[in-house]
C-alpha positions in Angstrom: -31.5 43.1 -28.8 -33.1 46.0 -30.6 -31.7 48.5 -28.0 -28.2 47.0 -28.4 -28.5 47.4 -32.2 -29.6 51.1 -31.8 -26.7 51.7 -29.4 -24.2 50.3 -31.9 -25.6 52.2 -34.8 -25.5 55.4 -32.7 -21.9 54.8 -31.7 -20.8 54.1 -35.3 -22.6 57.3 -36.4 -20.9 59.3 -33.6 -17.5 58.0 -34.4 -18.0 58.7 -38.2 -19.2 62.2 -37.5 -16.1 62.9 -35.4 -13.8 61.6 -38.1 -15.5 63.5 -40.9 -15.5 66.8 -39.0 -11.8 67.2 -38.1 -10.6 68.7 -34.9 -9.1 72.2 -35.3 -8.0 74.0 -32.2 -5.1 75.5 -30.4 -3.6 72.8 -28.1 -1.0 74.9 -26.4 -0.1 78.6 -26.1 2.8 80.1 -24.2 4.4 83.6 -24.2 7.9 84.5 -23.0 8.0 88.3 -22.5 11.2 90.2 -21.8 11.0 93.9 -20.8 14.3 95.7 -21.5 15.8 98.6 -19.5 14.9 101.0 -22.3 11.2 100.0 -22.1 11.2 97.9 -25.2 9.9 94.4 -25.1 10.6 91.2 -26.8 7.8 88.6 -27.0 8.2 85.0 -28.1 5.0 83.0 -28.6 4.9 79.3 -29.0 1.8 77.4 -29.9 0.7 74.0 -31.0 -2.2 73.7 -33.3 -4.3 70.9 -34.7 -5.5 72.0 -38.2 -7.0 70.1 -41.0 -7.5 73.1 -43.3 -11.2 73.2 -42.6 -11.4 76.5 -40.6 -7.6 77.2 -40.3 -6.6 77.5 -44.0 -4.1 80.3 -44.2 -2.4 80.1 -40.8 -3.1 81.9 -37.6 -3.4 85.7 -37.4 -2.5 87.8 -34.4 -3.5 91.4 -33.8 -1.0 93.4 -31.7 -2.3 96.7 -30.2 0.0 99.7 -31.0 -2.2 102.5 -29.5 -2.7 102.8 -25.8 -4.4 105.2 -23.4 -3.3 105.8 -19.8 -5.5 106.5 -16.9 -5.1 110.3 -17.5 -6.4 110.0 -21.1 -3.0 110.4 -22.7 -2.6 108.4 -25.9 0.5 106.5 -26.8 1.5 104.9 -30.1 4.2 102.2 -29.9 6.2 100.5 -32.7 5.7 96.8 -33.4 8.0 94.8 -35.6 7.7 91.0 -36.0 11.2 89.4 -36.2 10.4 86.0 -37.4 7.8 83.3 -37.7 8.5 79.5 -37.8 6.6 76.3 -38.2 8.1 73.1 -36.8 11.4 75.0 -36.3 11.6 76.1 -40.0 11.4 79.7 -41.1 7.9 80.6 -42.4 6.9 83.5 -44.7 4.5 86.0 -43.0 2.7 89.3 -43.9 2.3 92.3 -41.7 -0.6 94.8 -42.1 -0.6 98.0 -40.2 -4.1 98.9 -39.1 -5.5 101.9 -37.3 -4.8 100.8 -33.7 -2.9 97.6 -34.2 -0.6 95.5 -36.4 -1.9 92.2 -37.8 0.6 89.5 -38.6 
């Protein structure tokens, strides 16, 4: 009987701990990439996220590299321009910061 009571108390504690500490994670991530004849690319990313504003408070940030080096050591800098961001199909405001070797949005 004591062992059953300990098991029940443990399960209640475990369930309560899980509820109090919410689940924040990326559930789904998918990229559609189109390379055009002129070498430019169009990338559409779709993701589903569970966020309870514990760790993910101000959205999700992405760093996109803009400086590359080929196998001969030549460096290339490419342009990057976000077109839009949406949440649940609705337009969302976003910021873009140009850093040394990437663009963060």
